[in-house]
N, C-alpha and C positions, 0 to 999 in steps of 0.2 A: 320249521315254524315260519308262516308267511307274515303274520302281524306280530308286533312286539307285545309281550304280555309279562306281567309280574307273577302270574299264578304258577306255583311250583309244579302243578300237574301238567303245564304246557312245556316244561323244560325237556329238551331231547334226551338228557341223561338222567331222567327221573328214576330214583331208586326207592322202592317201597320201604325197605328196612331203615334206610337213612331217614326217610320222612317220619316214620313212626318214632324212631329214637329222638328225632327233633321235637315232635309234639309231646312225647312222654320221656323226658330225660331221666326221671327218677321214679321210684316206686310210689312216692307220695303223690305224683301227678296223675295217678290212675283214677282218682276220684272224679276227674273231669271227663271220663271216657264216655259217659252218656251224652254230655253236651257235644262232644266231637262227633259221635255217631249220628246225632240229630242233624248236625251241620252237613254231614256227608250225604244224608238222605235228601236234604233240601237241594244240594248242588246236583245230585243225580236227577232229581225231578226237573230242575231247571234245564239241565242239558237235554233231557228227553223232549221237553217242549220245543227247544230250539231245533232239534233234529226233525221233529214232526212238521214244524213250520217250513223248513227248507224243502223237505220232500214234497209237500203239497204245492209249493210254488213252482217246482220243476215240471209239473204236469202241464202248465200253460206255455212252456218254452217252445214246444214243437209247433203249436198253432201260430205263435208269433213269428217264427222263422219262415214258415210257408208264406205268410202274408208279406213279409219283407222281400222275399225273392220275387214274388209277382209284381210288386211295385217297381223293383229294379228293372225287370224285363220291359215293363211298359215305358219306363224312362229312356231306355236304350233305343227302343223302336222310334220314339218321338225324336230323339237326337239324330238318328240316321236319316229320318225324313227331312230334317232341317239341312243337313249336309248336302243332300241331293238338290235341294232347292238353291242353296248357295252356289253349287257347281254350275247349274244351269244358267244362273244370272251372270257368273263370271265369263262363261263362253259367249254369251250375248254381248257383254261389254267389250271383249277382245275383238269381236267381229266389227263392232262399231268403230273401234280405234283404227283397225286396218283400213276401213273405208275412208276414214278421215285422213290418215297419213299417206294414202296412195297418191293423192293429188299433190301433197307436199313433196314427195320424192321426185315426182315428175318435174316439178318446178325447180328443185335443186339440180337435177341433171341438165335441165335446159340452161340454168344459170352457169354451170360449170363449162358447158360446151360453148356458150356465148363468150365467156371470159377467155377461154383458150383461143377462140377465133379472133377476138379483138387483139389479144397479145401477139398472136402470130402475124396478124396483119400489120400491127405496129412494128414488129421486128422486120417484116418484109419491107415496109416503108423506109425504116432506118437503113436497111441494107441497100436499097435502091439509091437513097440520098447519099449514103456513104460512098458508094462506088462512084457516083457522079463527082462528088467532092474530091475523092482520091485522084481521079483522072485529071481534074483541074489543078490540084495542088502539085501533082507530079510534074506537070509541065512547068510550073512556076518555081519548082525546087524549094517549096516551103516545108522543109523536113520537120520542123517543130510541130506544126499542126498535123502533118502526116503521121508522126509517131503516136500521137494521142488518138487520132481518128482510126488508124489502122488497128490499134489494139481493140477499140470498140467494135469495129467491123468484124474482126476475128471472133470476138465474143458472141456477137449476134449470129454469125454463121455457125457457131458451135450449137446455138439453140435450135437452128433450122436444119441441122444435119439429118434429122429423121424425115425431112420433106424434100430431100435431094432427088427423089424420084419424080418430083413435079418439074416439068421443063423450065418454067420461069425461074425457080430456085436454082436449078442446076446451071442455068445460063449465068445467073448472078455469081455463083460460086466460081465458075470458070473465069469470069471477068476479074474477080478478086485475085485468083492465082496468077493471071496474066499481069495484073498491076504489081504484084509482089515480084514477079520475075523482072519486069521493067525496072523496078526500084533497085533490085540487086545489081543489075547491070549498070544502071545510072550511077549508083553510089560508088561502085568499084571504079568506074571511069573517073569520077570526081577525085577519089583518093589517088589514083594513078597519076592524074594530071597534077595534083598538088605535090606529090613526092618525086615524080619523074619528069615533069614538064619543064618548059624553059625557065620558069621562075622558081624551080624547086629549091635552089640555094637560098633564095630570099623568102622562102615560105614561112608564114606565121600562122598559128592556129586561128581558125575562123569559127564564127558561131554556126555557120551553115554546116560545116563538117562535124562539129560537136553534136548538132541536132541530128545529123545523118547517122551518127553512132547510135542514137536512141532508136532510130528506125531499124537499124541493123539488129538490135536486140530482139525485134519482133519478127525478123526474117530467119532463114535457115542458118544454123550454127556454122556451116562451112564458110559463109560470107564473113562472119566475124573472125574466124580462124585465118582466112586469106588476108584480111586487112592487117591483123596483128603480125602475121609472118612477114608481110611486105614491109611494115613499119620497122620491125626488128632487124630485118635484113638490111634495110637502108641505113639504120643507125650503126650497124657493125661492118658495113662495107669497107670503111677506111681501116678498121682494125684488122680485117682479114688480109688486107694488102700489106700493112705495116709489119705485121708479125707472122708472115707466111713462113713455111718451113725452111725456105732457102735464104731468108733474110738474116742479117747479123743480130737483130734484136729478138730473134725467135728462140735463142738458146736459153738454157735454164738460168744463167746468170742475170738475165734481163727480165725476170718475172716481176721485178718491182715496177718496171715501166708498164707492163700489162695491167697491174693493179692500179697504177696511177691513172692510166688512160681510161680504164673503166669507171673509176670513181668520179673522174671529171665528167665523162659522158653521161653517167647516171644522174649526177646532180643537175647538169644542164637539161637533160631530158625531163626531169621532174619539174623543173622551173618553167619549161616552155610547152612541150607537147603532152605531158602526162595529163594535164587538166582537160584536154580535149576528149579523152576517152572516159567512159563510165568507170567508177571504182571497181565494179564487179568484174571488169575485164582483166584487172591486175596486169596491165601492160608493163609497168616497171619490173615486176617480178619475172615476167616471161622474158623480158630483155636480159635480165641478169642470168636466168637459167640458160638461155641460148648462148650468152657470152661464155659461161662455164663449159658448155658442150664444145664450142669452137676452140676454146683454149685447150681443153683436154685433147682434142684431135690434133691440134698443131704441135703441142708438146710431145705427144706420142710419136708423131712423124719426125720431129727434130731428134728425139732420142734414138729412133731407129736408124737415122742417117749418121749419127755421131755417137754410137754406143761406146767406142773406145775412149771418148773424152769425158765420160760420166765418172765423177768421183763423189765420195760420200759427202764431202763438204757442200758441193754444189747441189747434190740431191736433197740434203737436209734443208739447205737454205730455200730452195724452190718449194719444197713441201711446206716449210714453215710459213712462207708468204701466202701460198695458196690456201692452206688450212685456216689461216687467220681471216682471209677473205671469205671463205666458206662459212665460218662461224659468224662473221658479221652479217652475211646474207640470211643465215638461218634466223638470227635474232630479229633482223629488220622485217623479214617477210614471214613472220610466224603464222602458221596455219595455211600457207600457200600450198596448193596442190594443182598440178597441171591437169589438163583435159576437163576443165570446168567442174571440178569437184567442189562440194560445199565447203567454203573456207571456215576455219575456226577463228573465233574472236581472239584478238590479242589481249594479253593480261595487262598491258601498259600502253598508255597513249604515246609515249616516247619509245620507239623500238630500240634505241641505243642506250636506254637507261639500264644500268646494272645494279643500282642500289636495291631494287626490289627483289633481286635474286636471292635464293636461300643461301644461308651461310654454309661454308664447307664443314663437314664433320671431321673432327680430329680423331685419328686412329693411330695407335702405336705400331700397327703392322706396316712396315715400309713398303710392302707390296700392294697396299690399298690405293689403287690409282684414283686420282681425283678426276671425276668426269667433268667434261666441259659444261659450265653452268648455262642453263637455259637452252641447251641444244635439244632440238626435237629429233628423236631417233628416226622418224618417218619423213623427215624433210627431204625434198629432192635435191637440196643443195649440199647435203652431207655426202662428202666424197665425190661431188660432181666433177672436180678437177683432179683431186689427189689420187683417184683410181688409176691414173696413167702411170704412177710411180711404182705400182705393185709388181710389175714384171721385172723390176730392177732392184728388188730387195736383196738379192744375192750380194750386190755391191755393199750394202749396209752390213750384212751378216759377215762378210769377209773383213770389213773394217772393224766390227766388234770383236771378231776373233783376234785380230792383230792388237787391238787396244788392250783386251783382257790379257793376252800373252805378255805384253810389255808391263802391264800393271802387276801381274803376279810375280814376274821377275823382280820388279822393284820391291814388292812386299817381301820376297825371299831374301833379298840383300839387306833390307831394313831390319828383318827379323834377326839376322846374324849379330847386329849391334844393339838390338833392343835390350833394355835393362828392366828386369823384373824386380821392381823396388817394393818396399814395404807399403802396404795399403792400410787405410783406416777402415773402421768397422762399417762405414756407410759407403765406401767406394767399391766399385766393381773392378775385378782384375781381368776382365775380358780383353784380349789383345785388340787394340783399336783397328788393326787391319781387317778384322772380321766385319765390323760394322761398315767400314769403307767399302769392302767388296760387295756386300748386299745392297748398299746404297747405290753403287754403280749398276748392279743388276736391276734395281728398281728403275733407274733412269733409262737404262737400255730397253727394258720392257715397255715403258711408257712411250719412248720414241718409236719403237717398232710398231706398236699398236696404232700409232698415228699414221705411220707409213702404209700399213696394210691391215687387212682383217685377220681374224683368228685362224682362218684356214691355212695361212702360210707360216704358222708358228713352229713347224717341225724342224726346219733348218736352224732356227734360233735355239731351240731346246737342246739340240745336239751340241752346239757351241757352249751353252751354259753348263751342260753336264761335263763336258771335257775340262773346262776350267775349274769347276768345283773339285774334281778329282785332283787336278794339279795343285790347287790351293791347299787341299788337305795334306797332300804328300810333301810339297815343297815348302810350305809355310807353317801350317799347324803342327804336323808331326815332326818336321825337321827341327822344331824348337825344343824337343825333348832332349834330355841328356843322352850322350852317345850310346850308352848301354841300351837304351830303348829305341833310339833312332836308327841304329845300324841294322835292325831286323828288317828283312825284305817284306813288304806288304803286297799280297796278291792283287792283281789288277782288278778283277771282278770278285770281290770278297764275299764269302758266305759265312754262315755260322760255324761250320766245321773248320774252315780256314782261320776264322777269328779265334777259335779255341786253340788251334795250333800255334798261332802267333803269341797268345798269352802264355802258353806253356813254354814257348821258346824264351820269352822274357824272364820267366822265373828260373829257367835252367841256366841262363847266362849269369844271373845274380848268384846262383849257388855254386858255380864253378870257380874254383881257386879262391884267391883273395879278391873278392868283389869289392869295388870301391863304394864307399858309403856316400849317400847324398848329403850335400851341404845344405845350409838353410836357404841359400840362393837357389839351389837345385830344386828344393821342395817348393819354393815359391814359383819357380818356373813350371814344374809339373802341374801344380794346382791351377796356375793361370791357363796352361794348355788345356787342362780338363774342363774348366769353365768355358773356355773359348770353343772347344769341340761341342759342348752341350748347346751353346748358343747357335753354332753353325748347323747342328742337327735340327734344332727347332726351326730356324729360319729357312732351311732347305724344305722342310715340310710345308711351310707357309708359301714358299715360292712355287712348289708343286700345285698347291691348291689354287693359287692365282693363275698359273698357266692353264689349268683345266677350266677355270672359270671363263677365261678370255678366249679359249679355243672353241672351234666348232664341235658339236656333239659327236661327230664321227671320229674326231681325233682324241677325245678324252681318254679312251682306253689305251692309247699308244704313249701317253705322257706319263712317265714314272721316274722319280728321283730316289727310288728306294735304295739302289746301289750306292748312291752318294751319301745318303743318310747312314747306311751301314759302315761306310768308310769313317765317317766322323764318330760313329758309335764305337768302332774298333779302336780309334785313338783314345777315346774316353775310357774304354775298358783297359787299354794299355797303361794309361796314367794311374788308374786305381791299382793295377797289378804292380807298378813300380813303387807306389807309396807303401803298399802292403808288404812287398818283399824287402823294402828298405827297413821298415820297423821290425819286421820278422828277423832280418839278419842281425839287427842290434840285439835281439833277445836270444839268438842262437847260442852264443857262448854261455849264457846263464843256464839255458836248458841243457846244454851239453855237459855242464858241470854236475848235473844230477847223478850221472853214472860214476863219478869220482868220489861221491860222498859215502862214508861208512854207515850203512843202514843197519848194522848189527849193534844197535844202541840198546841201552838198558832203561833209559827214561827219555821222555819227550821234553822238548824245550820250546823256545819261540819259533816263529816261522824261519825257514831256512834262508841262507843268504841269496840263493838264486831267485827266490820270490821277490826279495827286496830289490835285486838288480833289475828284474823284469819290470817291476813297478816304477823304478827310476827311469828306465828307458822310455816307457810309455808316457810318463809325465813330462819328459823332455821333448818328445817328438810329436805326439798327437795334438797338443794345443796349437802348434804352428800350422798343422794341416787344417784343423778346424777353423782357424782364423782366416786362412786363405780360401776356404770353401764356404764362407758364410753366406754367399749368394746361391749356393747349390747344396742345400741341406739333404736332398734326396741322395746325392752321390757321396756325401760325407757319411751318411748312415750305411750306405753300401760298403764303403771303405771300412767302417767299424765292424760290420758283419764279417767281411772276408778276413780282416786282421784277427779278430777273436777266434774265428774258426781255424785259421792256420796255427795260431799259438796253442790252442787247446788240442788240436790234432797232434802236434809235435810233443806236447806235454804227455799225452796218453802213450805215445810211442816210447818216450823216455822212461815212463813208469815201468814198462815191460823190461827195460834194461837195468833197472835198479836191483841188482842181485849180487851177493846173497842179501837177504833182508829178513829181519826178525819181526815178531808180532808188534813189538814197540816201534820198530822202524816203520811198519805199516801205519801205525797210529800217527807217527810224525808226518808221513806222507799225506794222510788224510787231513791233518792240520794244515799242511801246505796247500792241499786242494781247496779248502775253505778260504784260505788267505788269498790264493790266486784267483778264486772265483770272485771274491770281493773286489780285487783289483780290476778284473775284466768287466764287472758290472759297472764300474765307475769310468771305464775307458772313454765313452762318448762325452762325458762331462768333466773329465779330469782337469783340474786347474781352471775351471770356468768360473767367471764372476757371477754368472746367472745360474742359480741353483735350480735344476730341473731333474726330473726322473728320466732314466733312459727309456727308450721305446719298449713296449711290452714284448714285441716280437724279438727284439734283441735280448731281453732278459730271459725269455724262454729258450732261445738258442744257446745262450751261455749255460743255463741250467742243464740242458740236455747234453751239451758237450762235456761238462765236468762230471755229470752223473756216471759216465762210462768209467772214468778213472776211479771214482769212489767204489763202483761195483767190482772192479778188478781187484782193488785192495781188500774188499770184503771177502772175496773168494780166497785170496792169498793168506789173510790173517786168520781164517777160520781154523778150527780144530776138528779133526775127523778121525773116527775109529777105523773106517775102511776107505779105500779108494772110490768105492761106489758112491759114498756120501759126497766126496769131492766132486765127482762128475755130476751128480744130481744138482748140487748147489750151483755149479758153473752153468749148467743148462737152464736153471731156473732164473738166475740173476742176469745172465748174458745170453738170451735166446738167439740173438743175431750173430754171435761170434763164430769164428771158423776154428778148424783144428789147429791152425798155426797160432791163433790166440791162446788156445788151451795149452799148447806146447810151451808158450812163453810163461804161462802161469806155473806150469810144472817146474820150469827152470828157476822161477823166482822162489818157489817153495823148496827147491833143492831136492826134488824127488829123484831117487836113483833108478827105480824100476819104471822108466818112462815108457818103454815099449809096451809093457803090459797095460799100463794105465791108458795109453793112447788107443790100444786095441779095445779096452773097455769103453772108452769114449766113443769110438766108432760104432760099437755094438749098441750103445744107448742112442746114438744119433740116428743110425739107420734102422733101429729096431722099432718096437712098439711106441717108444717115446716120441717118434716123429709125429704122431697124432696128438701129442700133448698140447693143451691150450696154451702152455707157457712158452711154446717154441714156434717160431715163424721162419721156416727154412728159406723162404723166398726173399728175405731182407738181406741186402748186401752188408758185408762186414764193415764197410765204410759209411753205412747209412747212419742216420740220427737215432739216438736212443729214444725209446718210447717215453711218453710223458709219465708213465707209471713207475719210472725208475726209483723215485723217492719212496714209493710204497714198497718196492722190492727191497730197499735198504732196511726198512723196518722188519720185513719178513726174514731177511738174512740175519738180523740181529737175534730174533727169537730162535732161528735154526741153529745159529752158532752156540747159543746158550744150551740148547737141548743136546747138541752133539759134543759138547765139551766133556773131556775125560778127566779133568782135574777134580780134586776133592771139593765139594761144595763148601764155601766159606762166605762170610759177609762181603768180601771183595768181589767174589764171582757170582753173587746172587743176581746182579744185573750184567747185561752183556757188555762186551768191550765197546760197542758202538755207543751205548748209553753213557758209559763213563767218558768216552771221547767227546760227546756232545756237551756234557757238563763242563768238561775242561775248556772247550772252546767258548762256551757262554761266559764262564768265569773270566776269560781273557778278552771278552767283548769282540771276538772275531766273527761270531754269528749272533743273530737276534733270536 
């Protein structure tokens, strides 16, 4: 539908039946049917009329369309004719404009040529007049006017360089060059007469020479260089005689006189002669640089002649004096570069002002060298004199070697009488000799880097490595109790040798009646441990600083890894001593497990040996924790190793508890839970701050104790056949060995062990090797899998199924379930 309509016949979804039902909803409405039919006839007639009208009107459309097309074609032809007319008129207008502007272009070209001719003639006239004036002024030595005029003449000559092929211009250019040459010779003669003539001693700066310097700035640069070199040589003539290599004042002990002479000469020069030269010449800076070169040459010659007289004190004194002078010159002549480089502007009007320098950054690393404030790394004064001391650095290195050797001997003697006293919670128990040593190392490195560059660090690194090893062996490690200190330490230790050393420590503690550590010994061992940790960390920082200061080619050769390993070995040895000490205290209690009668008929409280272990831990661990409060990482490692050692011994002692009954196994399981609670509280025992042990430690204790629980589960089970025993052992202890199985048989009192062992071999080497419950690649000493507690639950149900006793209310639940209820009732587990 195109137009909107309310007529139902125009609706797109018109339905005849619906329409009739709408008009005649009931039978009574049929009496109006005639009216409706008449209405329909009228509407049909009206529609026929409309259609007839539309059809008739369409007959004229074709004629109207043809007429419109003809009219459009006529209009297009007329428009095209107009466009052609406009185009012809535009061409005519363009031609007229060209004719008009042709004359204007000719006039512009003539004007431009005339202007260029007039300008060139003016330049030529200026050049002619300038040459004439320069010749007259040269004779009268009026250098002030010559400087201004010469610059203008050179500019004019630059404009006329494209006309040098003209004879007149070429002749004038030749005259200018001749005048420049005459001026160069004349000014050099004037300066020579002033500084070397008969009145040279009474010479005072004149305006004529100052203006001559302005002329020199417009001449060849070699003239300026010749004048500066002559002036500087004249000023240093006396210095070269006074401090020559053969004179008494030329030795290193008289460098103060050199500095004093230069400062006096420099101040006097700036007051008198410096104002005569343009500031861009930087004559005072060039005088200072030449002084440094002469001084370096003279000192090098003097040290070559008297090499045997060089000592470290004299060398350091001379270097200190000269380096201070260098730093002074760097700050005073900031941005100075020789050979006429563009100078950089100074950041301060007063070159000696230090208040504007940036503040020093505070760093806790003692090897963070404080750079010289305000020093420009590219300044020609940096090392201008002190480079001559570099070939004699061996003297300093030999002195450092001797000083460090004496200092370490002093540390070793002081360590013998050092008292390891009780410390407060905020205090550090690092042996003070460690901090003193690395402070000495820092000072040595700073002094050495002032004497020479990083390319010569190799000799110093060897000395530092040597004395780090001596300090570790003679001072740090020698402070340990005799049991630990008498063990020989390999010279170049590696991880295998470190393991051997620690094993030797533990072996010595286990042999015979090993002496126990007193409280003072524990404080001593803890202090040595913290000191070794500090030395290991500072050795790493020292290595980083050495690599930073050395040249890139030497970085790969600098390594203090062996020295760090030495300190780490001492650190590990201290942990082994502490662990073995506490372990030895608990050994009697663990050994008493085999003396207990495990053929009991009822369980009781935890066994006395568990109480004894708890008491020993509560008495010894808090002291270790207090003295390792600054090294929480290694205290945690101590707890890990101590708990692992005690749990491993406990498991071995469990195998020796025979004969044992089922109730005895329950008592041992109760002891397992009690000992596990003790071990879980080991890191925080008797601590005023209540905190949970680390999660890694908790998991380690759980895995270690789970093995003993699983062994007891196998032992206390009831089996109808030996095959059931083997299956349960393989299921609960998949990583166990045949030796472990044999110990289980001994605990159960099995008489036919040979046949059971053979059955175990068959199960182990047979099809069960592919069982998912067994992992034959795991070592028997490895950690129990985390699924051990789930296996305990499986073992409980298995023990209940395999039980041969008559079912009763007491045996409806497994023995493990009854044991857990008992432990919960006694609040031993949660």
